[in-house]
N, CA, C and O atoms as a GROMACS GRO file, in nm:
protein
  616
    1MET      N    1   0.081  -0.120   0.000
    1MET     CA    2   0.000   0.000   0.000
    1MET      C    3   0.086   0.126   0.000
    1MET      O    4   0.054   0.224  -0.068
    2ALA      N    5   0.197   0.124   0.078
    2ALA     CA    6   0.286   0.239   0.085
    2ALA      C    7   0.346   0.269  -0.051
    2ALA      O    8   0.363   0.386  -0.088
    3ASN      N    9   0.378   0.165  -0.126
    3ASN     CA   10   0.437   0.182  -0.259
    3ASN      C   11   0.339   0.255  -0.352
    3ASN      O   12   0.379   0.340  -0.431
    4HIS      N   13   0.210   0.220  -0.341
    4HIS     CA   14   0.107   0.284  -0.423
    4HIS      C   15   0.097   0.432  -0.386
    4HIS      O   16   0.086   0.517  -0.475
    5ASN      N   17   0.099   0.464  -0.256
    5ASN     CA   18   0.092   0.604  -0.211
    5ASN      C   19   0.214   0.683  -0.255
    5ASN      O   20   0.202   0.800  -0.293
    6GLU      N   21   0.330   0.622  -0.251
    6GLU     CA   22   0.453   0.690  -0.296
    6GLU      C   23   0.445   0.722  -0.444
    6GLU      O   24   0.484   0.831  -0.487
    7LYS      N   25   0.396   0.627  -0.523
    7LYS     CA   26   0.380   0.651  -0.668
    7LYS      C   27   0.281   0.764  -0.692
    7LYS      O   28   0.302   0.851  -0.777
    8TRP      N   29   0.172   0.760  -0.617
    8TRP     CA   30   0.069   0.863  -0.632
    8TRP      C   31   0.125   1.001  -0.596
    8TRP      O   32   0.104   1.097  -0.670
    9THR      N   33   0.197   1.010  -0.484
    9THR     CA   34   0.258   1.136  -0.441
    9THR      C   35   0.359   1.185  -0.543
    9THR      O   36   0.364   1.304  -0.574
   10LYS      N   37   0.441   1.093  -0.594
   10LYS     CA   38   0.540   1.130  -0.694
   10LYS      C   39   0.473   1.183  -0.821
   10LYS      O   40   0.519   1.281  -0.879
   11ALA      N   41   0.365   1.117  -0.864
   11ALA     CA   42   0.293   1.160  -0.984
   11ALA      C   43   0.233   1.300  -0.964
   11ALA      O   44   0.236   1.383  -1.055
   12ILE      N   45   0.180   1.324  -0.846
   12ILE     CA   46   0.122   1.456  -0.818
   12ILE      C   47   0.230   1.563  -0.820
   12ILE      O   48   0.211   1.670  -0.878
   13ARG      N   49   0.346   1.534  -0.756
   13ARG     CA   50   0.457   1.630  -0.756
   13ARG      C   51   0.504   1.661  -0.897
   13ARG      O   52   0.528   1.777  -0.930
   14GLU      N   53   0.516   1.558  -0.980
   14GLU     CA   54   0.562   1.578  -1.118
   14GLU      C   55   0.461   1.660  -1.198
   14GLU      O   56   0.499   1.749  -1.274
   15ARG      N   57   0.332   1.630  -1.179
   15ARG     CA   58   0.228   1.705  -1.252
   15ARG      C   59   0.226   1.850  -1.206
   15ARG      O   60   0.212   1.941  -1.287
   16THR      N   61   0.240   1.872  -1.075
   16THR     CA   62   0.242   2.009  -1.022
   16THR      C   63   0.361   2.086  -1.077
   16THR      O   64   0.348   2.202  -1.116
   17ALA      N   65   0.477   2.022  -1.079
   17ALA     CA   66   0.597   2.087  -1.133
   17ALA      C   67   0.576   2.123  -1.279
   17ALA      O   68   0.616   2.232  -1.323
   18LYS      N   69   0.516   2.034  -1.356
   18LYS     CA   70   0.488   2.060  -1.498
   18LYS      C   71   0.389   2.175  -1.513
   18LYS      O   72   0.405   2.261  -1.600
   19ASN      N   73   0.285   2.178  -1.427
   19ASN     CA   74   0.185   2.285  -1.433
   19ASN      C   75   0.247   2.420  -1.394
   19ASN      O   76   0.216   2.523  -1.456
   20LYS      N   77   0.332   2.420  -1.292
   20LYS     CA   78   0.400   2.544  -1.253
   20LYS      C   79   0.486   2.596  -1.367
   20LYS      O   80   0.487   2.715  -1.397
   21SER      N   81   0.559   2.505  -1.430
   21SER     CA   82   0.646   2.542  -1.541
   21SER      C   83   0.565   2.602  -1.656
   21SER      O   84   0.604   2.702  -1.716
   22ALA      N   85   0.451   2.539  -1.686
   22ALA     CA   86   0.366   2.589  -1.794
   22ALA      C   87   0.314   2.730  -1.761
   22ALA      O   88   0.308   2.816  -1.849
   23LEU      N   89   0.276   2.752  -1.636
   23LEU     CA   90   0.228   2.884  -1.597
   23LEU      C   91   0.340   2.987  -1.606
   23LEU      O   92   0.317   3.100  -1.651
   24LEU      N   93   0.459   2.950  -1.562
   24LEU     CA   94   0.573   3.043  -1.570
   24LEU      C   95   0.600   3.082  -1.716
   24LEU      O   96   0.630   3.198  -1.745
   25GLU      N   97   0.591   2.987  -1.806
   25GLU     CA   98   0.612   3.018  -1.948
   25GLU      C   99   0.506   3.114  -2.000
   25GLU      O  100   0.537   3.203  -2.079
   26GLN      N  101   0.382   3.098  -1.956
   26GLN     CA  102   0.276   3.189  -1.997
   26GLN      C  103   0.300   3.330  -1.941
   26GLN      O  104   0.274   3.429  -2.009
   27LEU      N  105   0.348   3.337  -1.818
   27LEU     CA  106   0.375   3.468  -1.758
   27LEU      C  107   0.488   3.540  -1.832
   27LEU      O  108   0.488   3.663  -1.840
   28LYS      N  109   0.583   3.465  -1.885
   28LYS     CA  110   0.692   3.527  -1.962
   28LYS      C  111   0.639   3.586  -2.094
   28LYS      O  112   0.692   3.686  -2.143
   29LYS      N  113   0.535   3.524  -2.149
   29LYS     CA  114   0.478   3.572  -2.275
   29LYS      C  115   0.372   3.679  -2.253
   29LYS      O  116   0.358   3.772  -2.333
   30MET      N  117   0.296   3.663  -2.142
   30MET     CA  118   0.186   3.755  -2.114
   30MET      C  119   0.181   3.779  -1.964
   30MET      O  120   0.129   3.695  -1.890
   31PRO      N  121   0.235   3.892  -1.918
   31PRO     CA  122   0.246   3.917  -1.774
   31PRO      C  123   0.116   3.961  -1.707
   31PRO      O  124   0.119   4.015  -1.596
   32ILE      N  125   0.005   3.939  -1.771
   32ILE     CA  126  -0.125   3.969  -1.711
   32ILE      C  127  -0.175   3.839  -1.650
   32ILE      O  128  -0.202   3.742  -1.721
   33LEU      N  129  -0.187   3.839  -1.518
   33LEU     CA  130  -0.215   3.715  -1.445
   33LEU      C  131  -0.336   3.640  -1.498
   33LEU      O  132  -0.326   3.520  -1.528
   34GLN      N  133  -0.450   3.705  -1.511
   34GLN     CA  134  -0.572   3.635  -1.551
   34GLN      C  135  -0.557   3.567  -1.687
   34GLN      O  136  -0.603   3.455  -1.705
   35ILE      N  137  -0.494   3.635  -1.780
   35ILE     CA  138  -0.474   3.576  -1.913
   35ILE      C  139  -0.380   3.456  -1.904
   35ILE      O  140  -0.405   3.352  -1.965
   36ALA      N  141  -0.272   3.470  -1.828
   36ALA     CA  142  -0.178   3.360  -1.810
   36ALA      C  143  -0.246   3.241  -1.743
   36ALA      O  144  -0.221   3.126  -1.780
   37PHE      N  145  -0.332   3.267  -1.644
   37PHE     CA  146  -0.404   3.158  -1.577
   37PHE      C  147  -0.492   3.083  -1.676
   37PHE      O  148  -0.494   2.960  -1.680
   38GLU      N  149  -0.565   3.159  -1.756
   38GLU     CA  150  -0.656   3.097  -1.853
   38GLU      C  151  -0.579   3.014  -1.955
   38GLU      O  152  -0.619   2.903  -1.988
   39ARG      N  153  -0.469   3.068  -2.005
   39ARG     CA  154  -0.390   2.996  -2.105
   39ARG      C  155  -0.325   2.871  -2.048
   39ARG      O  156  -0.312   2.770  -2.117
   40ALA      N  157  -0.284   2.877  -1.921
   40ALA     CA  158  -0.219   2.762  -1.858
   40ALA      C  159  -0.320   2.666  -1.795
   40ALA      O  160  -0.285   2.556  -1.755
   41GLY      N  161  -0.446   2.709  -1.786
   41GLY     CA  162  -0.550   2.624  -1.730
   41GLY      C  163  -0.549   2.614  -1.579
   41GLY      O  164  -0.580   2.509  -1.523
   42HIS      N  165  -0.513   2.724  -1.512
   42HIS     CA  166  -0.508   2.724  -1.365
   42HIS      C  167  -0.587   2.841  -1.310
   42HIS      O  168  -0.611   2.940  -1.379
   43SER      N  169  -0.627   2.827  -1.185
   43SER     CA  170  -0.705   2.932  -1.121
   43SER      C  171  -0.614   3.026  -1.044
   43SER      O  172  -0.499   2.994  -1.014
   44ARG      N  173  -0.669   3.141  -1.013
   44ARG     CA  174  -0.598   3.241  -0.933
   44ARG      C  175  -0.563   3.182  -0.796
   44ARG      O  176  -0.452   3.203  -0.746
   45SER      N  177  -0.657   3.109  -0.735
   45SER     CA  178  -0.631   3.053  -0.601
   45SER      C  179  -0.518   2.950  -0.606
   45SER      O  180  -0.437   2.944  -0.513
   46THR      N  181  -0.511   2.871  -0.712
   46THR     CA  182  -0.401   2.774  -0.725
   46THR      C  183  -0.268   2.847  -0.731
   46THR      O  184  -0.172   2.808  -0.665
   47TYR      N  185  -0.263   2.952  -0.811
   47TYR     CA  186  -0.141   3.031  -0.825
   47TYR      C  187  -0.096   3.085  -0.689
   47TYR      O  188   0.021   3.073  -0.653
   48TYR      N  189  -0.189   3.145  -0.614
   48TYR     CA  190  -0.151   3.203  -0.485
   48TYR      C  191  -0.117   3.095  -0.382
   48TYR      O  192  -0.032   3.117  -0.295
   49ASN      N  193  -0.182   2.980  -0.390
   49ASN     CA  194  -0.143   2.869  -0.302
   49ASN      C  195   0.000   2.825  -0.333
   49ASN      O  196   0.079   2.803  -0.242
   50TRP      N  197   0.032   2.813  -0.461
   50TRP     CA  198   0.168   2.775  -0.500
   50TRP      C  199   0.268   2.878  -0.449
   50TRP      O  200   0.374   2.840  -0.398
   51ARG      N  201   0.237   3.006  -0.461
   51ARG     CA  202   0.328   3.111  -0.413
   51ARG      C  203   0.350   3.100  -0.263
   51ARG      O  204   0.462   3.115  -0.214
   52ASP      N  205   0.242   3.074  -0.189
   52ASP     CA  206   0.253   3.064  -0.043
   52ASP      C  207   0.334   2.941   0.000
   52ASP      O  208   0.410   2.947   0.096
   53GLU      N  209   0.315   2.832  -0.072
   53GLU     CA  210   0.379   2.705  -0.033
   53GLU      C  211   0.521   2.690  -0.086
   53GLU      O  212   0.599   2.614  -0.030
   54ASP      N  213   0.555   2.762  -0.192
   54ASP     CA  214   0.683   2.738  -0.261
   54ASP      C  215   0.749   2.873  -0.291
   54ASP      O  216   0.717   2.938  -0.390
   55LYS      N  217   0.840   2.914  -0.203
   55LYS     CA  218   0.905   3.045  -0.218
   55LYS      C  219   0.988   3.051  -0.346
   55LYS      O  220   1.001   3.158  -0.406
   56GLU      N  221   1.044   2.939  -0.388
   56GLU     CA  222   1.122   2.936  -0.513
   56GLU      C  223   1.029   2.963  -0.632
   56GLU      O  224   1.066   3.035  -0.724
   57PHE      N  225   0.908   2.904  -0.629
   57PHE     CA  226   0.811   2.932  -0.734
   57PHE      C  227   0.772   3.079  -0.733
   57PHE      O  228   0.760   3.141  -0.838
   58ALA      N  229   0.750   3.136  -0.613
   58ALA     CA  230   0.713   3.277  -0.602
   58ALA      C  231   0.820   3.365  -0.665
   58ALA      O  232   0.790   3.459  -0.739
   59ARG      N  233   0.948   3.334  -0.636
   59ARG     CA  234   1.059   3.411  -0.695
   59ARG      C  235   1.060   3.393  -0.847
   59ARG      O  236   1.077   3.490  -0.920
   60ALA      N  237   1.042   3.269  -0.893
   60ALA     CA  238   1.042   3.243  -1.038
   60ALA      C  239   0.923   3.312  -1.105
   60ALA      O  240   0.936   3.361  -1.217
   61ALA      N  241   0.810   3.317  -1.039
   61ALA     CA  242   0.692   3.384  -1.096
   61ALA      C  243   0.718   3.534  -1.108
   61ALA      O  244   0.683   3.595  -1.209
   62ASP      N  245   0.778   3.593  -1.006
   62ASP     CA  246   0.811   3.736  -1.012
   62ASP      C  247   0.908   3.764  -1.126
   62ASP      O  248   0.893   3.864  -1.197
   63GLU      N  249   1.006   3.677  -1.145
   63GLU     CA  250   1.101   3.695  -1.255
   63GLU      C  251   1.032   3.676  -1.390
   63GLU      O  252   1.061   3.750  -1.485
   64ALA      N  253   0.942   3.580  -1.400
   64ALA     CA  254   0.870   3.556  -1.526
   64ALA      C  255   0.782   3.677  -1.560
   64ALA      O  256   0.775   3.718  -1.676
   65ILE      N  257   0.716   3.733  -1.460
   65ILE     CA  258   0.633   3.851  -1.483
   65ILE      C  259   0.720   3.968  -1.529
   65ILE      O  260   0.682   4.040  -1.621
   66ALA      N  261   0.834   3.988  -1.465
   66ALA     CA  262   0.925   4.096  -1.506
   66ALA      C  263   0.974   4.074  -1.649
   66ALA      O  264   0.982   4.169  -1.727
   67GLU      N  265   1.005   3.951  -1.683
   67GLU     CA  266   1.048   3.920  -1.820
   67GLU      C  267   0.936   3.948  -1.919
   67GLU      O  268   0.959   4.003  -2.026
   68GLY      N  269   0.814   3.909  -1.883
   68GLY     CA  270   0.698   3.935  -1.970
   68GLY      C  271   0.672   4.084  -1.986
   68GLY      O  272   0.640   4.130  -2.096
   69GLU      N  273   0.687   4.160  -1.878
   69GLU     CA  274   0.668   4.305  -1.886
   69GLU      C  275   0.775   4.368  -1.975
   69GLU      O  276   0.746   4.460  -2.052
   70ALA      N  277   0.897   4.318  -1.966
   70ALA     CA  278   1.004   4.371  -2.052
   70ALA      C  279   0.973   4.342  -2.199
   70ALA      O  280   0.997   4.426  -2.285
   71LEU      N  281   0.921   4.223  -2.226
   71LEU     CA  282   0.884   4.187  -2.363
   71LEU      C  283   0.775   4.280  -2.416
   71LEU      O  284   0.786   4.331  -2.528
   72ILE      N  285   0.671   4.302  -2.337
   72ILE     CA  286   0.562   4.391  -2.380
   72ILE      C  287   0.613   4.534  -2.398
   72ILE      O  288   0.572   4.603  -2.491
   73THR      N  289   0.702   4.577  -2.310
   73THR     CA  290   0.759   4.711  -2.323
   73THR      C  291   0.838   4.724  -2.453
   73THR      O  292   0.824   4.823  -2.524
   74ASP      N  293   0.919   4.624  -2.483
   74ASP     CA  294   0.995   4.627  -2.609
   74ASP      C  295   0.902   4.632  -2.730
   74ASP      O  296   0.925   4.709  -2.823
   75MET      N  297   0.797   4.550  -2.727
   75MET     CA  298   0.701   4.550  -2.839
   75MET      C  299   0.633   4.686  -2.851
   75MET      O  300   0.613   4.737  -2.961
   76SER      N  301   0.596   4.744  -2.736
   76SER     CA  302   0.528   4.873  -2.737
   76SER      C  303   0.617   4.984  -2.790
   76SER      O  304   0.574   5.068  -2.870
   77GLU      N  305   0.742   4.983  -2.747
   77GLU     CA  306   0.835   5.084  -2.797
   77GLU      C  307   0.856   5.069  -2.948
   77GLU      O  308   0.866   5.168  -3.020
   78SER      N  309   0.863   4.947  -2.994
   78SER     CA  310   0.879   4.923  -3.137
   78SER      C  311   0.759   4.981  -3.215
   78SER      O  312   0.776   5.045  -3.318
   79GLN      N  313   0.639   4.956  -3.163
   79GLN     CA  314   0.519   5.009  -3.228
   79GLN      C  315   0.516   5.162  -3.222
   79GLN      O  316   0.478   5.229  -3.318
   80LEU      N  317   0.557   5.216  -3.108
   80LEU     CA  318   0.560   5.362  -3.093
   80LEU      C  319   0.656   5.424  -3.194
   80LEU      O  320   0.624   5.525  -3.257
   81ILE      N  321   0.773   5.366  -3.209
   81ILE     CA  322   0.871   5.418  -3.304
   81ILE      C  323   0.817   5.410  -3.447
   81ILE      O  324   0.840   5.501  -3.528
   82SER      N  325   0.747   5.301  -3.478
   82SER     CA  326   0.685   5.290  -3.610
   82SER      C  327   0.585   5.403  -3.633
   82SER      O  328   0.580   5.462  -3.741
   83LEU      N  329   0.506   5.434  -3.531
   83LEU     CA  330   0.409   5.543  -3.544
   83LEU      C  331   0.479   5.678  -3.556
   83LEU      O  332   0.431   5.765  -3.630
   84VAL      N  333   0.589   5.696  -3.487
   84VAL     CA  334   0.666   5.821  -3.500
   84VAL      C  335   0.714   5.835  -3.644
   84VAL      O  336   0.704   5.942  -3.703
   85ARG      N  337   0.767   5.727  -3.699
   85ARG     CA  338   0.814   5.730  -3.838
   85ARG      C  339   0.703   5.765  -3.936
   85ARG      O  340   0.727   5.825  -4.040
   86GLU      N  341   0.579   5.726  -3.902
   86GLU     CA  342   0.464   5.755  -3.988
   86GLU      C  343   0.406   5.895  -3.961
   86GLU      O  344   0.301   5.932  -4.015
   87LYS      N  345   0.477   5.974  -3.876
   87LYS     CA  346   0.438   6.110  -3.844
   87LYS      C  347   0.303   6.118  -3.772
   87LYS      O  348   0.224   6.209  -3.794
   88HIS      N  349   0.278   6.020  -3.686
   88HIS     CA  350   0.157   6.016  -3.604
   88HIS      C  351   0.181   6.105  -3.483
   88HIS      O  352   0.258   6.070  -3.393
   89PHE      N  353   0.114   6.222  -3.479
   89PHE     CA  354   0.145   6.323  -3.378
   89PHE      C  355   0.133   6.274  -3.234
   89PHE      O  356   0.224   6.302  -3.156
   90PRO      N  357   0.028   6.202  -3.194
   90PRO     CA  358   0.024   6.156  -3.054
   90PRO      C  359   0.145   6.070  -3.017
   90PRO      O  360   0.193   6.077  -2.903
   91ALA      N  361   0.194   5.991  -3.109
   91ALA     CA  362   0.314   5.910  -3.082
   91ALA      C  363   0.437   5.999  -3.068
   91ALA      O  364   0.520   5.978  -2.979
   92ILE      N  365   0.448   6.097  -3.154
   92ILE     CA  366   0.561   6.191  -3.146
   92ILE      C  367   0.558   6.264  -3.012
   92ILE      O  368   0.659   6.277  -2.944
   93ASN      N  369   0.439   6.311  -2.975
   93ASN     CA  370   0.422   6.383  -2.850
   93ASN      C  371   0.461   6.295  -2.730
   93ASN      O  372   0.533   6.339  -2.641
   94LEU      N  373   0.414   6.172  -2.729
   94LEU     CA  374   0.446   6.080  -2.620
   94LEU      C  375   0.596   6.054  -2.612
   94LEU      O  376   0.654   6.056  -2.504
   95TRP      N  377   0.657   6.030  -2.726
   95TRP     CA  378   0.801   6.002  -2.727
   95TRP      C  379   0.880   6.121  -2.672
   95TRP      O  380   0.970   6.104  -2.590
   96LEU      N  381   0.846   6.241  -2.718
   96LEU     CA  382   0.919   6.359  -2.672
   96LEU      C  383   0.899   6.383  -2.523
   96LEU      O  384   0.995   6.414  -2.452
   97ARG      N  385   0.776   6.369  -2.473
   97ARG     CA  386   0.751   6.391  -2.330
   97ARG      C  387   0.827   6.290  -2.244
   97ARG      O  388   0.870   6.322  -2.133
   98ALA      N  389   0.844   6.169  -2.295
   98ALA     CA  390   0.910   6.064  -2.217
   98ALA      C  391   1.062   6.068  -2.229
   98ALA      O  392   1.132   6.016  -2.142
   99HIS      N  393   1.115   6.127  -2.338
   99HIS     CA  394   1.258   6.115  -2.364
   99HIS      C  395   1.335   6.246  -2.376
   99HIS      O  396   1.457   6.244  -2.392
  100HIS      N  397   1.268   6.360  -2.368
  100HIS     CA  398   1.338   6.486  -2.385
  100HIS      C  399   1.296   6.582  -2.274
  100HIS      O  400   1.177   6.609  -2.257
  101PRO      N  401   1.392   6.633  -2.197
  101PRO     CA  402   1.356   6.718  -2.082
  101PRO      C  403   1.278   6.844  -2.121
  101PRO      O  404   1.197   6.893  -2.043
  102LYS      N  405   1.302   6.895  -2.240
  102LYS     CA  406   1.233   7.017  -2.283
  102LYS      C  407   1.081   6.995  -2.294
  102LYS      O  408   1.004   7.089  -2.277
  103TYR      N  409   1.039   6.871  -2.321
  103TYR     CA  410   0.898   6.842  -2.343
  103TYR      C  411   0.831   6.769  -2.227
  103TYR      O  412   0.713   6.733  -2.237
  104LYS      N  413   0.902   6.747  -2.119
  104LYS     CA  414   0.844   6.676  -2.005
  104LYS      C  415   0.732   6.758  -1.943
  104LYS      O  416   0.730   6.881  -1.952
  105GLU      N  417   0.638   6.688  -1.881
  105GLU     CA  418   0.530   6.755  -1.809
  105GLU      C  419   0.593   6.835  -1.695
  105GLU      O  420   0.685   6.787  -1.628
  106LYS      N  421   0.544   6.954  -1.674
  106LYS     CA  422   0.597   7.040  -1.570
  106LYS      C  423   0.486   7.076  -1.473
  106LYS      O  424   0.370   7.092  -1.511
  107VAL      N  425   0.524   7.089  -1.349
  107VAL     CA  426   0.430   7.133  -1.247
  107VAL      C  427   0.486   7.261  -1.188
  107VAL      O  428   0.601   7.267  -1.146
  108GLU      N  429   0.403   7.363  -1.185
  108GLU     CA  430   0.446   7.490  -1.128
  108GLU      C  431   0.378   7.506  -0.993
  108GLU      O  432   0.257   7.488  -0.979
  109ILE      N  433   0.459   7.540  -0.895
  109ILE     CA  434   0.407   7.561  -0.761
  109ILE      C  435   0.438   7.704  -0.720
  109ILE      O  436   0.553   7.747  -0.722
  110THR      N  437   0.334   7.775  -0.683
  110THR     CA  438   0.355   7.911  -0.635
  110THR      C  439   0.296   7.921  -0.495
  110THR      O  440   0.204   7.847  -0.460
  111GLY      N  441   0.349   8.011  -0.418
  111GLY     CA  442   0.298   8.026  -0.283
  111GLY      C  443   0.368   8.140  -0.212
  111GLY      O  444   0.454   8.208  -0.269
  112HIS      N  445   0.331   8.159  -0.089
  112HIS     CA  446   0.386   8.265  -0.007
  112HIS      C  447   0.417   8.206   0.129
  112HIS      O  448   0.328   8.152   0.196
  113LEU      N  449   0.542   8.216   0.170
  113LEU     CA  450   0.582   8.165   0.300
  113LEU      C  451   0.591   8.278   0.400
  113LEU      O  452   0.643   8.385   0.370
  114VAL      N  453   0.540   8.254   0.518
  114VAL     CA  454   0.549   8.350   0.627
  114VAL      C  455   0.612   8.277   0.743
  114VAL      O  456   0.566   8.171   0.785
  115HIS      N  457   0.720   8.335   0.796
  115HIS     CA  458   0.787   8.276   0.910
  115HIS      C  459   0.757   8.362   1.031
  115HIS      O  460   0.796   8.478   1.039
  116GLU      N  461   0.687   8.303   1.125
  116GLU     CA  462   0.655   8.375   1.247
  116GLU      C  463   0.744   8.320   1.358
  116GLU      O  464   0.753   8.199   1.377
  117GLN      N  465   0.807   8.409   1.430
  117GLN     CA  466   0.892   8.367   1.540
  117GLN      C  467   0.827   8.414   1.668
  117GLN      O  468   0.784   8.529   1.680
  118ARG      N  469   0.820   8.323   1.765
  118ARG     CA  470   0.762   8.362   1.892
  118ARG      C  471   0.846   8.302   2.004
  118ARG      O  472   0.920   8.206   1.983
  119GLU      N  473   0.834   8.357   2.118
  119GLU     CA  474   0.905   8.306   2.235
  119GLU      C  475   0.826   8.187   2.291
  119GLU      O  476   0.704   8.183   2.285
  120PHE      N  477   0.902   8.089   2.345
  120PHE     CA  478   0.837   7.977   2.412
  120PHE      C  479   0.773   8.026   2.542
  120PHE      O  480   0.822   8.119   2.606
  121THR      N  481   0.665   7.962   2.578
  121THR     CA  482   0.604   7.991   2.708
  121THR      C  483   0.691   7.926   2.816
  121THR      O  484   0.775   7.842   2.787
  122GLU      N  485   0.668   7.968   2.940
  122GLU     CA  486   0.744   7.910   3.052
  122GLU      C  487   0.720   7.759   3.059
  122GLU      O  488   0.812   7.683   3.088
  123GLU      N  489   0.598   7.716   3.033
  123GLU     CA  490   0.565   7.572   3.035
  123GLU      C  491   0.642   7.498   2.925
  123GLU      O  492   0.695   7.389   2.949
  124GLU      N  493   0.649   7.556   2.805
  124GLU     CA  494   0.724   7.493   2.696
  124GLU      C  495   0.872   7.486   2.729
  124GLU      O  496   0.938   7.387   2.698
  125ASN      N  497   0.927   7.591   2.792
  125ASN     CA  498   1.068   7.590   2.833
  125ASN      C  499   1.094   7.479   2.933
  125ASN      O  500   1.195   7.409   2.924
  126GLU      N  501   1.004   7.462   3.030
  126GLU     CA  502   1.021   7.357   3.130
  126GLU      C  503   1.014   7.219   3.065
  126GLU      O  504   1.091   7.130   3.100
  127LEU      N  505   0.921   7.200   2.972
  127LEU     CA  506   0.912   7.072   2.901
  127LEU      C  507   1.040   7.045   2.823
  127LEU      O  508   1.089   6.932   2.821
  128HIS      N  509   1.093   7.147   2.758
  128HIS     CA  510   1.216   7.133   2.682
  128HIS      C  511   1.332   7.093   2.773
  128HIS      O  512   1.409   7.003   2.739
  129LYS      N  513   1.345   7.159   2.888
  129LYS     CA  514   1.451   7.125   2.983
  129LYS      C  515   1.437   6.982   3.032
  129LYS      O  516   1.536   6.909   3.043
  130GLU      N  517   1.314   6.940   3.060
  130GLU     CA  518   1.290   6.804   3.108
  130GLU      C  519   1.324   6.701   3.000
  130GLU      O  520   1.382   6.596   3.029
  131ALA      N  521   1.289   6.730   2.878
  131ALA     CA  522   1.320   6.640   2.766
  131ALA      C  523   1.471   6.626   2.750
  131ALA      O  524   1.521   6.515   2.729
  132LEU      N  525   1.544   6.736   2.759
  132LEU     CA  526   1.690   6.731   2.751
  132LEU      C  527   1.749   6.653   2.867
  132LEU      O  528   1.842   6.574   2.848
  133ARG      N  529   1.696   6.675   2.988
  133ARG     CA  530   1.746   6.603   3.105
  133ARG      C  531   1.727   6.452   3.086
  133ARG      O  532   1.817   6.374   3.118
  134LEU      N  533   1.610   6.411   3.036
  134LEU     CA  534   1.583   6.269   3.017
  134LEU      C  535   1.667   6.209   2.904
  134LEU      O  536   1.700   6.091   2.907
  135ALA      N  537   1.700   6.291   2.805
  135ALA     CA  538   1.777   6.242   2.691
  135ALA      C  539   1.925   6.230   2.721
  135ALA      O  540   1.996   6.152   2.656
  136MET      N  541   1.974   6.305   2.818
  136MET     CA  542   2.116   6.305   2.851
  136MET      C  543   2.149   6.184   2.937
  136MET      O  544   2.072   6.149   3.027
  137PRO      N  545   2.263   6.118   2.910
  137PRO     CA  546   2.304   6.007   2.996
  137PRO      C  547   2.345   6.062   3.133
  137PRO      O  548   2.384   6.177   3.147
  138LYS      N  549   2.333   5.975   3.232
  138LYS     CA  550   2.373   6.014   3.367
  138LYS      C  551   2.521   6.050   3.366
  138LYS      O  552   2.602   5.978   3.308
  139GLN      N  553   2.556   6.160   3.430
  139GLN     CA  554   2.694   6.206   3.436
  139GLN      C  555   2.750   6.182   3.575
  139GLN      O  556   2.681   6.204   3.674
  140GLU      N  557   2.874   6.137   3.582
  140GLU     CA  558   2.940   6.123   3.712
  140GLU      C  559   2.982   6.262   3.758
  140GLU      O  560   3.018   6.347   3.677
  141PRO      N  561   2.977   6.284   3.890
  141PRO     CA  562   3.021   6.416   3.939
  141PRO      C  563   3.170   6.432   3.918
  141PRO      O  564   3.243   6.334   3.915
  142PRO      N  565   3.217   6.555   3.903
  142PRO     CA  566   3.360   6.576   3.882
  142PRO      C  567   3.440   6.531   4.004
  142PRO      O  568   3.391   6.536   4.117
  143HIS      N  569   3.562   6.485   3.979
  143HIS     CA  570   3.649   6.444   4.088
  143HIS      C  571   3.708   6.568   4.154
  143HIS      O  572   3.765   6.655   4.088
  144ALA      N  573   3.694   6.574   4.284
  144ALA     CA  574   3.735   6.695   4.355
  144ALA      C  575   3.884   6.715   4.358
  144ALA      O  576   3.928   6.830   4.356
  145ASN      N  577   3.964   6.611   4.361
  145ASN     CA  578   4.107   6.627   4.382
  145ASN      C  579   4.190   6.634   4.254
  145ASN      O  580   4.303   6.681   4.258
  146ASP      N  581   4.136   6.587   4.139
  146ASP     CA  582   4.223   6.582   4.020
  146ASP      C  583   4.215   6.706   3.933
  146ASP      O  584   4.291   6.719   3.837
  147GLY      N  585   4.128   6.796   3.965
  147GLY     CA  586   4.123   6.923   3.892
  147GLY      C  587   4.051   6.915   3.758
  147GLY      O  588   4.045   7.015   3.687
  148THR      N  589   3.995   6.798   3.721
  148THR     CA  590   3.923   6.787   3.593
  148THR      C  591   3.774   6.784   3.620
  148THR      O  592   3.729   6.747   3.728
  149THR      N  593   3.700   6.824   3.520
  149THR     CA  594   3.554   6.818   3.530
  149THR      C  595   3.502   6.746   3.408
  149THR      O  596   3.560   6.751   3.300
  150THR      N  597   3.390   6.677   3.428
  150THR     CA  598   3.325   6.609   3.316
  150THR      C  599   3.178   6.640   3.320
  150THR      O  600   3.124   6.677   3.424
  151GLY      N  601   3.114   6.625   3.206
  151GLY     CA  602   2.969   6.641   3.200
  151GLY      C  603   2.927   6.785   3.205
  151GLY      O  604   3.008   6.877   3.220
  152THR      N  605   2.795   6.802   3.192
  152THR     CA  606   2.738   6.934   3.197
  152THR      C  607   2.622   6.932   3.293
  152THR      O  608   2.565   6.826   3.320
  153THR      N  609   2.587   7.045   3.342
  153THR     CA  610   2.474   7.057   3.434
  153THR      C  611   2.363   7.130   3.364
  153THR      O  612   2.384   7.231   3.298
  154ILE      N  613   2.245   7.076   3.380
  154ILE     CA  614   2.128   7.141   3.318
  154ILE      C  615   2.041   7.195   3.428
  154ILE      O  616   1.937   7.255   3.401
   0.00000   0.00000   0.00000
């Protein structure tokens, strides 16, 4: 009976490894989770269970998604450049805003600063002194016979 269970467990592990690999390949091609799940034939909950149970799979999935995003970015830039070559103004505008400082979106901030200076109240001064006293490490009293002093008094 144990031999049958071992074979069953081994078969499940192999099938799971194959399914994980298939999902990772889909994520490299299409980094949109739902589409990758549908193409690989797995559910969102299965994916998140695998991530929780297998940190190596989670790392590999993150890398596959990054690779897929890089692929889509390359394809998008290629299409954008094609549109620029065809003198498509929105593409030209987008390219310039993203790649040339002269055309970047700018935000202008205007305002008026007023600096008011006031004296601390007696209560605020006392709180400040107490905070400093608590923040300072305990100081040893100066040695009477050696002529040196250490620490400060607050």
